[in-house]
C-alpha positions as a printed NumPy array, in Angstrom:
array([[ 12.686,  -9.105,   4.839],
       [ 10.205, -11.491,   6.416],
       [ 10.633, -12.312,  10.06 ],
       [ 12.951,  -9.38 ,  10.753],
       [ 13.761,  -9.325,  14.466],
       [ 14.819,  -6.295,  16.481],
       [ 15.208,  -5.435,  20.149],
       [ 13.281,  -2.647,  21.797],
       [ 13.576,  -1.933,  25.514],
       [ 14.715,  -5.499,  26.164],
       [ 11.825,  -7.173,  24.353],
       [ 12.303,  -9.195,  21.206],
       [  9.986,  -7.983,  18.444],
       [  9.234,  -9.564,  15.088],
       [  8.047,  -7.372,  12.229],
       [  4.492,  -8.366,  11.255],
       [  4.317, -10.166,   7.932],
       [  2.137,  -8.548,   5.295],
       [ -0.768, -10.865,   4.379],
       [  0.086, -10.536,   0.668],
       [  3.604, -11.69 ,   1.493],
       [  2.142, -14.717,   3.303],
       [  0.042, -15.515,   0.247],
       [  2.93 , -15.121,  -2.197],
       [  5.563, -16.991,  -0.166],
       [  3.626, -19.537,   1.871],
       [  0.19 , -20.272,   0.469],
       [  0.481, -20.037,  -3.312],
       [  3.581, -22.271,  -3.577],
       [  2.146, -24.694,  -1.005],
       [ -0.999, -25.097,  -3.103],
       [  1.003, -24.994,  -6.357],
       [ -0.912, -21.907,  -7.503],
       [  0.239, -19.101,  -9.768],
       [ -1.257, -15.632,  -9.392],
       [ -3.516, -16.407, -12.366],
       [ -4.533, -19.736, -10.892],
       [ -5.17 , -18.116,  -7.526],
       [ -7.339, -15.404,  -9.11 ],
       [ -9.34 , -18.051, -10.947],
       [ -9.718, -20.171,  -7.786],
       [-11.267, -17.293,  -5.835],
       [-13.282, -16.021,  -8.821],
       [-11.627, -12.649,  -9.448],
       [ -9.41 , -11.079, -12.101],
       [ -5.616, -10.912, -11.741],
       [ -5.892,  -7.166, -11.202],
       [ -8.19 ,  -7.749,  -8.216],
       [ -5.642, -10.005,  -6.499],
       [ -3.731,  -6.936,  -5.222],
       [ -6.891,  -5.756,  -3.483],
       [ -7.463,  -9.195,  -2.009],
       [ -7.457,  -8.278,   1.685],
       [ -9.228,  -4.951,   1.497],
       [-12.817,  -6.178,   1.61 ],
       [-14.726,  -8.653,   3.774],
       [-15.849, -10.505,   0.644],
       [-12.257, -11.163,  -0.418],
       [-11.287, -12.27 ,   3.091],
       [-14.146, -14.787,   2.977],
       [-13.011, -16.06 ,  -0.435],
       [ -9.484, -16.613,   0.889],
       [-10.825, -18.367,   3.96 ],
       [-12.912, -20.713,   1.862],
       [-10.087, -21.502,  -0.59 ],
       [ -7.45 , -22.251,   2.059],
       [ -9.828, -23.597,   4.769],
       [ -8.582, -20.988,   7.246],
       [-10.799, -18.788,   9.385],
       [-11.531, -15.238,   8.214],
       [-10.12 , -14.072,  11.547],
       [ -6.675, -15.365,  10.54 ],
       [ -6.544, -12.977,   7.569],
       [ -8.176, -10.094,   9.444],
       [ -5.778, -10.491,  12.378],
       [ -2.776, -10.593,  10.027],
       [ -3.915,  -7.344,   8.444],
       [ -4.554,  -5.697,  11.829],
       [ -1.137,  -6.799,  13.18 ],
       [  0.493,  -5.141,  10.19 ],
       [ -1.481,  -1.909,  10.626],
       [ -0.806,  -1.789,  14.381],
       [  2.89 ,  -2.57 ,  13.859],
       [  3.243,   0.314,  11.397],
       [  1.441,   2.682,  13.752],
       [  3.569,   1.552,  16.698],
       [  6.761,   2.195,  14.724],
       [  5.501,   5.632,  13.738],
       [  4.632,   6.546,  17.342],
       [  7.984,   5.239,  18.574],
       [  9.821,   7.355,  15.986],
       [  7.801,  10.434,  16.952],
       [  8.508,   9.974,  20.661],
       [ 12.215,   9.436,  19.961],
       [ 12.303,  12.609,  17.857],
       [ 10.569,  14.558,  20.654],
       [ 13.253,  13.47 ,  23.129],
       [ 16.036,  15.019,  21.021]])
């Protein structure tokens, strides 16, 4: 669920949105693109679309297509990775307290 909010030690936290989720729900409909149309627009196959944020080349293709800085996509990916790691560490520390 996108935008899930939870409370942790009095601070409001929002779950980071996966970049693929942003593409699927925000960018593709906004640009009236299907997955096939998106793949064609960035010059890759449909199968490659799932790997879209795993290489610097693909990040640059996205940036060019949507006129958004590469840092936007890289930061979105890093927020997701850090959020997952933070949740894992929090769960480990909670388990150690029991």
